[in-house]
C-alpha positions as CSV (number, residue, x, y, z in Angstrom):
1,X,-14.9,54.5,102.5
2,X,-12.0,54.0,104.9
3,X,-11.7,51.7,107.9
4,X,-14.9,49.5,107.8
5,X,-17.3,52.1,106.5
6,X,-19.5,50.6,103.8
7,X,-22.4,52.2,102.0
8,X,-25.1,50.1,100.3
9,X,-27.8,51.3,97.9
10,X,-30.7,48.9,97.2
11,X,-33.3,50.9,95.4
12,X,-34.7,53.4,97.9
13,X,-32.9,51.7,100.8
14,X,-29.6,53.4,101.6
15,X,-27.6,51.9,104.4
16,X,-24.4,53.2,106.0
17,X,-22.4,50.7,108.1
18,X,-20.2,52.4,110.8
19,X,-19.5,55.7,109.1
20,X,-16.5,56.9,111.1
21,X,-14.8,59.9,109.4
22,X,-13.7,62.0,112.4
23,X,-10.0,61.2,113.1
24,X,-8.8,61.2,116.7
25,X,-5.0,61.5,116.8
26,X,-3.1,58.4,117.8
27,X,-1.1,60.4,120.3
28,X,-4.3,60.9,122.3
29,X,-4.5,57.2,123.2
30,X,-2.6,55.3,125.9
31,X,-2.8,52.2,128.1
32,X,-4.0,48.7,127.7
33,X,-2.5,45.9,125.7
34,X,-3.4,47.6,122.4
35,X,-2.6,51.1,123.6
36,X,-6.2,52.3,123.0
37,X,-7.7,51.9,126.5
38,X,-7.8,55.6,127.5
39,X,-7.6,59.1,126.0
40,X,-6.0,62.2,127.3
41,X,-8.9,64.4,126.3
42,X,-12.6,64.2,125.4
43,X,-13.5,64.7,121.7
44,X,-16.5,65.6,119.7
45,X,-17.3,64.4,116.1
46,X,-15.9,66.4,113.2
47,X,-19.3,67.8,112.0
48,X,-17.9,69.5,108.8
49,X,-16.2,66.2,107.7
50,X,-19.3,64.1,108.3
51,X,-21.4,66.7,106.4
52,X,-18.9,66.7,103.5
53,X,-19.2,63.0,103.1
54,X,-23.0,63.1,103.5
55,X,-23.3,65.7,100.8
56,X,-21.0,63.8,98.5
57,X,-23.3,60.8,98.9
58,X,-26.3,62.9,98.0
59,X,-27.3,65.0,101.0
60,X,-29.7,64.5,103.9
61,X,-31.7,61.8,102.1
62,X,-28.6,59.8,101.2
63,X,-28.8,57.5,104.3
64,X,-32.0,56.0,105.8
65,X,-30.5,53.3,107.9
66,X,-27.4,53.1,110.1
67,X,-25.7,49.8,111.2
68,X,-22.8,49.4,113.6
69,X,-20.7,46.3,113.6
70,X,-19.2,47.0,117.0
71,X,-18.9,50.0,119.3
72,X,-15.3,51.1,119.4
73,X,-14.6,54.7,118.5
74,X,-13.4,53.9,115.0
75,X,-16.9,52.5,114.2
76,X,-19.5,54.5,116.2
77,X,-17.9,57.8,117.1
78,X,-19.9,59.5,114.3
79,X,-23.0,57.3,114.4
80,X,-25.1,59.8,116.4
81,X,-24.0,62.6,114.1
82,X,-25.0,60.7,111.0
83,X,-28.4,60.0,112.6
84,X,-28.8,63.7,113.6
85,X,-28.0,64.9,110.1
86,X,-30.2,62.4,108.2
87,X,-32.8,61.2,110.6
88,X,-31.8,57.6,109.9
89,X,-32.6,55.0,112.6
90,X,-29.7,52.9,114.1
91,X,-29.3,49.2,114.6
92,X,-26.3,48.5,117.0
93,X,-25.3,47.1,120.3
94,X,-26.7,48.3,123.6
95,X,-23.5,50.2,124.0
96,X,-24.1,52.0,120.7
97,X,-27.5,53.1,121.8
98,X,-26.1,54.4,125.1
99,X,-23.5,56.4,123.1
100,X,-26.1,58.1,120.9
101,X,-28.2,58.9,124.0
102,X,-25.2,60.7,125.4
103,X,-25.2,62.8,122.2
104,X,-28.8,63.9,122.8
105,X,-30.6,61.6,120.3
106,X,-34.0,60.2,121.4
107,X,-34.0,56.6,122.7
108,X,-36.3,55.5,119.9
109,X,-33.7,56.4,117.3
110,X,-31.5,53.3,118.2
111,X,-32.6,49.7,118.4
112,X,-30.2,47.3,120.2
113,X,-29.5,44.0,118.5
114,X,-28.0,41.0,120.2
115,X,-27.6,38.3,117.5
116,X,-30.1,35.9,115.9
117,X,-32.5,38.6,114.7
118,X,-34.0,38.3,111.2
119,X,-35.0,41.8,110.0
120,X,-36.9,42.6,106.8
121,X,-35.4,45.9,105.6
122,X,-37.4,46.2,102.4
123,X,-39.4,44.1,100.0
124,X,-37.1,41.2,99.2
125,X,-34.2,42.4,101.4
126,X,-33.5,40.6,104.7
127,X,-30.7,41.1,107.2
128,X,-29.8,38.4,109.7
129,X,-27.7,39.6,112.7
130,X,-24.8,37.3,113.7
131,X,-23.2,37.7,117.1
132,X,-19.5,37.9,116.5
133,X,-16.2,38.5,118.3
134,X,-13.4,41.2,118.2
135,X,-9.8,40.9,117.1
136,X,-7.0,40.1,119.6
137,X,-7.2,37.7,122.5
138,X,-7.9,37.8,126.3
139,X,-4.2,37.8,127.1
140,X,-2.6,40.5,124.9
141,X,-5.4,43.1,124.6
142,X,-8.4,42.1,126.8
143,X,-9.8,45.6,126.9
144,X,-10.3,45.5,123.1
145,X,-11.1,41.8,122.6
146,X,-13.2,40.7,125.6
147,X,-17.0,41.4,125.2
148,X,-17.9,44.5,127.2
149,X,-21.1,46.5,127.2
150,X,-21.6,49.9,128.8
151,X,-23.9,49.7,131.8
152,X,-25.3,53.2,131.4
153,X,-25.2,56.4,129.3
154,X,-21.7,57.8,129.3
155,X,-21.4,61.3,130.8
156,X,-20.1,63.9,128.3
157,X,-17.1,66.1,129.4
158,X,-18.6,69.1,131.3
159,X,-16.4,71.6,129.5
160,X,-16.4,70.4,125.9
161,X,-19.4,68.1,125.8
162,X,-17.2,65.5,124.1
163,X,-16.8,61.8,125.0
164,X,-13.7,59.8,125.8
165,X,-12.9,57.5,122.9
166,X,-10.8,54.9,124.7
167,X,-12.0,51.3,124.4
168,X,-11.9,51.1,128.3
169,X,-13.8,54.4,128.5
170,X,-16.9,55.4,126.6
171,X,-16.3,53.2,123.6
172,X,-16.0,49.5,124.6
173,X,-16.8,46.9,121.8
174,X,-20.4,46.4,122.7
175,X,-20.3,42.8,123.9
176,X,-18.1,41.7,121.0
177,X,-19.3,42.4,117.5
178,X,-22.2,42.0,115.1
179,X,-22.0,40.5,111.7
180,X,-24.7,41.0,109.1
181,X,-25.9,38.4,106.6
182,X,-27.9,40.0,103.8
183,X,-30.1,38.3,101.2
184,X,-31.8,40.0,98.3
185,X,-34.6,38.3,96.4
186,X,-35.3,40.1,93.2
187,X,-36.8,39.4,89.7
188,X,-33.6,37.9,88.5
189,X,-33.0,35.6,91.5
190,X,-31.2,35.8,94.8
191,X,-27.9,37.2,95.8
192,X,-26.3,37.5,99.2
193,X,-23.3,38.9,101.2
194,X,-21.9,38.7,104.7
195,X,-20.3,41.7,106.5
196,X,-18.1,41.7,109.6
197,X,-15.6,44.3,110.6
198,X,-13.4,42.6,113.1
199,X,-12.6,39.0,114.2
200,X,-10.2,36.9,116.2
201,X,-9.3,33.3,115.2
202,X,-8.5,32.7,118.9
203,X,-12.1,32.1,119.9
204,X,-14.4,32.1,116.9
205,X,-15.5,28.7,118.1
206,X,-15.9,29.7,121.7
207,X,-19.3,31.0,123.0
208,X,-19.6,34.7,123.9
209,X,-20.8,34.9,127.5
210,X,-21.7,38.3,128.9
211,X,-23.4,39.0,132.2
212,X,-24.3,35.3,132.4
213,X,-26.0,35.2,129.0
214,X,-24.6,32.8,126.4
215,X,-24.8,34.4,122.9
216,X,-23.3,31.4,121.1
217,X,-20.0,30.9,119.4
218,X,-19.4,33.2,116.4
219,X,-18.9,30.4,113.8
220,X,-22.0,28.5,115.2
221,X,-24.0,31.8,115.0
222,X,-22.9,32.2,111.3
223,X,-23.8,28.6,110.5
224,X,-27.3,29.2,112.0
225,X,-27.8,32.4,110.0
226,X,-26.8,30.6,106.8
227,X,-29.2,27.8,107.5
228,X,-32.0,30.1,108.4
229,X,-31.4,31.9,105.1
230,X,-31.3,28.6,103.1
231,X,-27.8,29.4,101.9
232,X,-24.8,27.1,101.3
233,X,-22.6,30.0,100.0
234,X,-22.6,33.8,99.6
235,X,-21.8,35.9,96.6
236,X,-19.6,38.2,98.6
237,X,-17.8,38.4,102.0
238,X,-17.0,41.9,103.2
239,X,-14.6,41.3,106.1
240,X,-11.4,41.6,108.0
241,X,-9.0,39.4,109.9
242,X,-6.4,38.2,107.4
243,X,-5.6,34.6,106.5
244,X,-6.1,33.1,109.9
245,X,-9.7,34.3,110.0
246,X,-10.4,33.4,106.4
247,X,-9.3,29.8,107.0
248,X,-12.1,29.5,109.6
249,X,-14.8,31.5,107.8
250,X,-14.4,30.3,104.2
251,X,-15.6,26.8,104.9
252,X,-18.8,28.1,106.5
253,X,-19.9,30.7,103.9
254,X,-18.0,29.6,100.8
255,X,-17.9,33.1,99.3
256,X,-17.4,33.6,95.6
257,X,-15.6,36.9,96.2
258,X,-13.9,38.7,99.1
259,X,-13.8,42.5,99.7
260,X,-11.4,43.5,102.6
261,X,-12.2,46.2,105.1
262,X,-10.4,47.6,108.1
263,X,-6.8,47.3,106.8
264,X,-5.9,51.0,106.4
265,X,-5.2,52.2,109.9
266,X,-7.2,54.2,112.4
267,X,-5.8,57.8,112.5
268,X,-4.8,58.8,109.0
269,X,-6.7,61.7,107.6
270,X,-9.7,60.5,105.5
271,X,-9.2,63.1,102.8
272,X,-5.5,62.0,102.4
273,X,-6.8,58.8,100.8
274,X,-5.1,55.4,100.8
275,X,-3.2,53.0,98.6
276,X,-4.4,49.7,97.2
277,X,-5.0,46.7,99.5
278,X,-2.2,44.2,99.8
279,X,-1.9,41.0,101.9
280,X,0.2,38.4,100.2
281,X,-0.6,35.6,102.6
282,X,-4.4,36.2,102.4
283,X,-4.3,36.7,98.7
284,X,-2.5,33.4,98.2
285,X,-5.0,31.6,100.3
286,X,-8.0,33.1,98.5
287,X,-6.5,32.2,95.2
288,X,-5.9,28.6,96.3
289,X,-9.6,28.5,97.5
290,X,-10.9,29.9,94.2
291,X,-12.2,33.0,95.9
292,X,-11.9,36.2,93.9
293,X,-10.3,39.2,95.6
294,X,-12.1,42.4,95.0
295,X,-9.2,44.8,95.6
296,X,-9.9,48.3,97.0
297,X,-7.6,50.9,95.5
298,X,-8.9,54.1,96.9
299,X,-11.6,55.4,99.3
300,X,-15.0,55.6,97.8
301,X,-14.3,52.8,95.3
302,X,-17.7,51.3,94.2
303,X,-19.0,48.0,93.0
304,X,-22.3,46.5,91.8
305,X,-23.4,43.2,93.3
306,X,-26.2,41.2,91.7
307,X,-27.0,37.6,90.7
308,X,-24.2,37.7,88.2
309,X,-21.5,38.6,90.7
310,X,-19.4,41.7,91.6
311,X,-18.3,44.3,89.1
312,X,-16.5,47.6,89.6
313,X,-18.5,50.7,88.6
314,X,-17.4,54.3,88.3
315,X,-17.7,56.6,91.3
316,X,-15.6,59.5,90.0
317,X,-18.3,62.1,90.7
318,X,-18.2,61.3,94.5
319,X,-14.4,60.9,94.5
320,X,-14.0,64.3,92.8
321,X,-16.2,66.0,95.4
322,X,-13.9,64.6,98.1
323,X,-10.7,65.3,96.2
324,X,-9.7,61.7,95.7
325,X,-9.6,61.4,92.0
326,X,-9.3,63.5,88.9
327,X,-11.0,62.1,85.9
328,X,-8.3,60.5,83.6
329,X,-9.6,58.3,80.8
330,X,-7.1,56.2,78.9
331,X,-7.9,54.8,75.5
332,X,-6.1,52.5,73.1
333,X,-6.3,53.8,69.6
334,X,-7.0,50.4,68.1
335,X,-10.0,50.0,70.5
336,X,-11.8,52.9,68.7
337,X,-14.6,52.4,66.2
338,X,-12.7,52.9,62.9
339,X,-13.9,53.9,59.5
340,X,-11.7,53.5,56.4
341,X,-9.2,54.6,55.2
342,X,-8.1,54.7,58.9
343,X,-6.6,51.4,59.8
344,X,-4.7,49.4,62.4
345,X,-1.0,48.8,61.9
346,X,1.6,47.0,63.9
347,X,4.7,48.3,65.8
348,X,6.4,46.4,68.6
349,X,7.1,49.7,70.4
350,X,3.4,50.7,70.5
351,X,1.4,49.8,73.5
352,X,-0.1,46.4,72.8
353,X,1.9,46.3,69.6
354,X,-0.7,48.2,67.5
355,X,-1.5,51.7,66.5
356,X,-3.9,53.6,64.2
357,X,-2.9,55.5,61.0
358,X,-4.5,56.4,57.6
359,X,-3.6,54.4,54.5
360,X,-0.9,56.0,52.5
361,X,-1.9,58.6,50.0
362,X,-4.9,60.0,52.0
363,X,-4.6,63.6,53.1
364,X,-7.2,66.2,54.1
365,X,-5.4,69.4,55.0
366,X,-8.2,71.9,54.8
367,X,-11.2,70.2,56.3
368,X,-12.0,67.1,58.4
369,X,-13.1,64.2,56.4
370,X,-16.4,62.6,57.1
371,X,-14.9,59.1,56.8
372,X,-11.5,58.0,58.1
373,X,-12.2,58.6,61.7
374,X,-11.4,56.8,65.0
375,X,-14.3,57.3,67.4
376,X,-13.8,57.1,71.1
377,X,-17.0,57.1,73.3
378,X,-16.4,58.1,76.9
379,X,-18.5,59.0,79.9
380,X,-17.8,61.7,82.5
381,X,-19.1,61.3,86.0
382,X,-18.7,65.1,86.7
383,X,-18.3,68.2,84.6
384,X,-14.9,69.8,84.2
385,X,-12.3,71.3,81.9
386,X,-10.4,68.6,80.0
387,X,-7.1,68.3,78.1
388,X,-6.3,65.7,75.5
389,X,-3.0,63.9,75.2
390,X,-1.9,61.7,72.5
391,X,1.0,59.1,72.3
392,X,2.0,59.7,68.7
393,X,4.7,59.6,66.0
394,X,5.0,62.4,63.5
395,X,7.7,61.2,61.0
396,X,8.2,64.6,59.3
397,X,6.7,68.1,59.3
398,X,4.6,67.0,56.4
399,X,3.1,64.1,58.5
400,X,2.4,65.8,61.8
401,X,-1.3,66.4,62.3
402,X,-4.8,65.1,62.9
403,X,-8.3,66.6,63.2
404,X,-10.2,66.4,66.5
405,X,-14.0,66.5,66.7
406,X,-15.7,66.5,70.1
407,X,-19.4,65.7,70.3
408,X,-19.9,66.6,66.6
409,X,-18.6,70.2,67.1
410,X,-16.3,72.3,65.0
411,X,-13.2,70.3,63.9
412,X,-10.0,71.3,65.7
413,X,-6.8,71.2,63.6
414,X,-4.1,69.5,65.7
415,X,-1.0,70.4,63.7
416,X,2.7,70.9,64.2
417,X,3.3,67.8,66.4
418,X,7.0,67.5,67.1
419,X,8.5,65.3,64.4
420,X,10.5,62.2,65.2
421,X,10.6,58.4,64.9
422,X,9.9,57.5,68.5
423,X,6.5,57.3,70.4
424,X,6.0,60.3,72.6
425,X,3.2,62.1,74.5
426,X,2.0,65.5,73.4
427,X,-0.9,67.6,74.4
428,X,-3.4,68.6,71.7
429,X,-3.4,72.2,70.6
430,X,-5.5,74.2,68.1
431,X,-3.4,75.2,65.2
432,X,-6.3,77.2,63.8
433,X,-6.2,79.5,66.9
434,X,-2.5,80.3,67.5
435,X,-1.7,76.8,68.7
436,X,-3.7,77.3,71.9
437,X,-3.9,74.4,74.3
438,X,-7.1,72.5,73.7
439,X,-9.2,72.8,76.9
440,X,-12.7,71.4,76.7
441,X,-15.5,72.4,79.0
442,X,-17.5,69.2,79.2
443,X,-20.6,68.3,81.1
444,X,-21.2,65.1,83.0
445,X,-22.5,62.3,80.8
446,X,-21.8,60.6,77.5
447,X,-19.4,62.1,74.9
448,X,-17.7,61.3,71.6
449,X,-14.1,62.1,70.7
450,X,-13.2,61.5,67.1
451,X,-9.7,61.7,65.6
452,X,-9.8,62.1,61.8
453,X,-6.8,61.9,59.5
454,X,-5.2,65.0,58.1
455,X,-1.8,63.9,56.9
456,X,-0.8,60.3,56.0
457,X,2.1,59.1,58.1
458,X,0.9,60.5,61.4
459,X,0.5,57.7,63.9
460,X,-1.7,57.4,67.0
461,X,-1.0,54.8,69.7
462,X,-3.0,56.0,72.8
463,X,-5.2,58.9,74.1
464,X,-5.6,60.4,77.5
465,X,-8.6,62.6,78.3
466,X,-8.0,64.3,81.7
467,X,-8.9,67.2,83.9
468,X,-5.7,66.8,85.9
469,X,-3.8,69.8,84.7
470,X,-0.7,69.0,86.8
471,X,-0.3,65.5,85.2
472,X,2.0,64.8,82.2
473,X,1.9,61.2,80.9
474,X,5.1,59.3,80.1
475,X,6.1,55.9,78.9
476,X,3.2,53.7,78.1
477,X,0.9,55.5,80.5
478,X,-1.6,53.7,82.7
479,X,-3.5,50.6,81.7
480,X,-6.4,51.4,79.6
481,X,-9.9,49.8,80.1
482,X,-11.2,47.3,77.6
483,X,-12.7,48.4,74.3
484,X,-16.4,48.9,74.2
485,X,-18.2,45.7,73.4
486,X,-19.3,45.1,69.8
487,X,-22.0,43.0,68.3
488,X,-24.6,44.3,70.7
489,X,-28.1,43.0,70.0
490,X,-31.4,43.4,71.7
491,X,-34.4,41.2,71.2
492,X,-37.9,41.5,72.7
493,X,-39.3,38.5,74.6
494,X,-42.2,37.8,76.9
495,X,-42.3,40.8,79.2
496,X,-38.6,41.3,78.8
497,X,-35.8,42.4,76.5
498,X,-32.7,40.1,76.0
499,X,-29.4,41.9,75.4
500,X,-26.3,40.1,74.2
501,X,-22.9,41.1,73.0
502,X,-19.4,39.9,71.9
503,X,-16.9,39.9,74.7
504,X,-14.2,42.6,74.9
505,X,-10.6,41.5,75.4
506,X,-9.5,42.1,79.0
507,X,-13.0,42.8,80.4
508,X,-13.8,41.3,83.7
509,X,-17.4,42.5,83.7
510,X,-20.0,44.5,81.8
511,X,-22.7,47.1,82.6
512,X,-25.9,47.3,80.6
513,X,-27.6,50.7,80.5
514,X,-31.0,51.7,79.0
515,X,-32.3,54.9,77.5
516,X,-34.0,56.5,74.5
517,X,-32.5,56.1,71.1
518,X,-29.4,58.2,70.9
519,X,-29.2,58.5,74.7
520,X,-28.7,59.5,77.4
521,X,-28.6,55.9,78.8
522,X,-29.3,56.6,82.5
523,X,-31.1,53.5,83.6
524,X,-28.7,50.7,84.8
525,X,-30.1,47.3,83.9
526,X,-27.5,44.8,85.1
527,X,-23.9,44.1,86.0
528,X,-22.8,40.9,84.4
529,X,-19.7,38.7,84.0
530,X,-21.4,37.0,81.1
531,X,-22.1,38.3,77.6
532,X,-25.9,38.6,78.0
533,X,-28.4,40.2,80.3
534,X,-32.2,40.4,80.7
535,X,-34.2,43.6,81.2
536,X,-37.5,42.5,82.9
537,X,-38.7,46.0,83.7
538,X,-40.3,46.7,80.3
539,X,-43.8,47.6,79.1
540,X,-45.2,45.7,76.1
541,X,-45.1,47.8,72.9
542,X,-42.6,50.3,74.2
543,X,-39.2,50.5,72.4
544,X,-36.1,50.4,74.5
545,X,-32.5,51.1,73.5
546,X,-29.4,49.6,75.3
547,X,-25.6,50.2,75.4
548,X,-23.1,47.9,77.0
549,X,-19.9,49.1,78.9
550,X,-16.9,46.7,79.4
551,X,-15.2,47.0,82.8
552,X,-11.9,45.9,84.3
553,X,-9.6,47.0,87.2
554,X,-8.5,49.8,84.9
555,X,-11.9,51.3,84.6
556,X,-14.8,51.4,82.2
557,X,-14.9,51.5,78.4
558,X,-17.1,54.0,76.7
559,X,-20.6,53.0,75.5
560,X,-21.0,50.4,72.8
561,X,-23.1,51.1,69.8
562,X,-26.8,51.0,70.8
563,X,-29.2,48.2,70.1
564,X,-33.0,48.7,70.4
565,X,-35.9,46.3,70.8
566,X,-39.6,46.3,71.7
567,X,-41.2,43.7,74.0
568,X,-44.2,42.2,72.3
């Protein structure tokens, strides 16, 4: 969500950490070792921007707890605004609480935390506060690094009502930082993660002393929190600081995976988005340490964490609201569910070396055949108008067409594909209606696209379903997600249903969803890196149906065929 903003959903508990979406221009800052000590003018939060993000997340009820890792402007400048817009209480430093008081929130809205607290957030969800340090060092940028708390409520600018965002003004770091160690104890077991949004390797082993109070050394504080939680490792570390910090933290928490934050700058416009995370030194060290890198590629990327690990999940609906991502779904033809006489054939110039065609001698020029189809399930996170592109070969004008069937509707004759012997991309058009471009108005949810044979000889390598009207695919196109899992079975057990499946090539994880027979499958059951999952939330004698989705860095497959079972 940019900088170190992270949003957690744990049932009805919805936590926003930091939440800085206002952007104060870099040119406003001056002074100090890091150039961020002072500002030329006072600023107020960007209320429309915060409201836009809030609404994308689900509106006024989308956040019911606010956490701040430390109190610099790029972490707490919008905290009071979030609390005002949602009514959410705040856990943060004493400085954070002074900052929100300056913005007319009641004192009871903010609870100061100092490190060492164990806080029960919900049934089975516990947060331990870890007193931490800030990046830099006492010599090069003391005004950023050294632990400093405000002594009183800052005074807003008398003209604008804004605050001065400098780290030596109204936004010091709050006595260093706060890390948060979370544990969740659920029906399938325990999982955990540690979050910190800044760190300096210079003094992670040196006690933080402020106003004569010793708050302990950050690494010792982390060890104490791990011990208190009964942990020897965590499932995920969400953090910053690069290789030098990782070399000190990894031996303490032994994370299975690492998700970087605070690597994308401070002043770039949020809605401009970002590019994928890259840090070769850190990545090499993580690989050597057998820690999986969870690589952010765009703001509002989303993952699911449970006892099985971390898997990427779709967040296109939110991204679309914020303008980050059109929906573009790539599919390999050979990953479809095929019925004969449609078959897979080989060609070294096809993506993956394979494509789909119909066996010679099969033609259906006047109507779409009921057999001989390639079926592509897909799921849309948001409604829109979609085009279909195909990477095809049409050898002659007598072998240049397919039928398209969307959600069981009227077949569309896709004829007159440009002939040639090379693979090329072409957009689908409706030859039965003056060759109009096929534009499908589709709702959010699950859909089926079927490509049926019309003339033998026509070849299909890949498909693209997209609402990005400005995009024209070329070459091989983007990497497609894995094929939907096959061999899905469901079996009722004692107060549970066991779901299993055959792995999909290239999948790094799976999502299991539940619904009525035929869908929609709206209840997420589990994220898994294995090929089985358990649904414990069942009622004896009630039938349940499941589909499985394969995931990878390229996205999600469509739904598998469903499997149903009843717990005895």
